[in-house]
C-alpha positions in Angstrom: 72.1 146.2 59.4 72.5 144.3 56.1 74.1 145.6 52.9 71.8 143.6 50.7 71.0 145.5 47.5 67.3 145.2 47.9 67.4 146.9 51.3 69.4 149.9 49.9 67.1 150.4 46.9 64.5 152.6 48.5 67.3 154.9 49.8 69.0 155.0 46.4 65.6 155.7 44.7 65.1 158.6 47.1 68.5 160.1 46.3 67.8 159.7 42.5 64.4 161.4 43.0 65.9 164.2 45.0 68.4 164.8 42.2 65.6 165.0 39.6 63.5 167.3 41.7 66.2 170.0 41.7 66.4 170.3 37.9 65.1 173.7 36.8 62.4 173.9 34.1 61.2 176.8 32.0 57.5 177.4 32.5 55.7 179.6 30.0 52.0 180.7 30.0 50.7 181.7 26.6 47.9 184.2 26.2 47.7 183.8 22.4 49.7 184.1 19.2 49.7 186.1 16.0 51.9 186.6 13.0 53.0 190.1 11.9 55.1 191.3 9.0 58.3 193.1 9.8 56.8 196.4 8.6 53.9 196.0 11.0 56.2 195.3 13.9 58.2 198.5 13.0 55.0 200.5 13.1 54.0 199.4 16.6 54.0 202.3 19.1 52.8 202.8 22.7 49.1 202.1 22.9 49.0 199.9 19.8 46.8 196.8 20.1 47.9 193.4 18.7 45.1 191.0 18.1 45.7 187.4 19.2 44.3 184.1 18.0 42.6 183.2 21.2 39.2 184.5 22.2 38.6 186.3 25.5 37.9 183.8 28.3 39.6 180.9 26.5 42.0 178.9 28.7 45.7 179.9 28.7 48.2 177.3 27.5 50.9 176.3 30.0 54.1 175.0 28.6 57.0 173.3 30.5 60.2 173.3 28.4 58.1 174.2 25.3 55.7 171.2 25.8 52.0 171.8 26.4 51.2 170.3 29.8 48.1 172.2 31.1 45.6 174.9 30.6 44.6 177.5 33.0 43.0 180.9 33.8 44.7 184.2 34.7 44.4 185.3 38.4 45.8 188.2 40.4 47.7 187.4 43.6 49.1 190.2 45.7 49.3 192.5 42.6 51.0 189.9 40.5 49.6 187.8 37.7 49.3 184.0 38.3 47.6 181.1 36.6 45.2 178.7 38.1 45.4 175.2 36.5 42.0 174.1 35.2 43.0 171.1 33.0 46.1 168.9 32.9 46.9 167.6 29.4 46.8 163.8 29.3 49.9 161.9 28.3 48.2 160.7 25.1 47.4 164.3 24.1 51.0 165.3 24.8 52.2 162.6 22.5 49.8 163.7 19.8 51.1 167.3 20.0 54.7 166.1 19.5 54.0 163.9 16.5 
């Protein structure tokens, strides 16, 4: 066994990748948005309906750490909501959203 740097690089790369893979990320799925005045929020009660900007059937936006990364559709899995990815945002589109 040799301790040449090039022979240890794959092992070190794997350790670095394992470290990165354990970093927690915040994933948010957005159904839509709206703006309300404070008085409108204070008047909300049970059964109130808040209209959102997206149309029914439009893809949901999926954010990772507040950055748009994909779009999807709502699904139900064992009585829980989930999201099926239908489109991954290209790196170019991600850059355009940031700028």
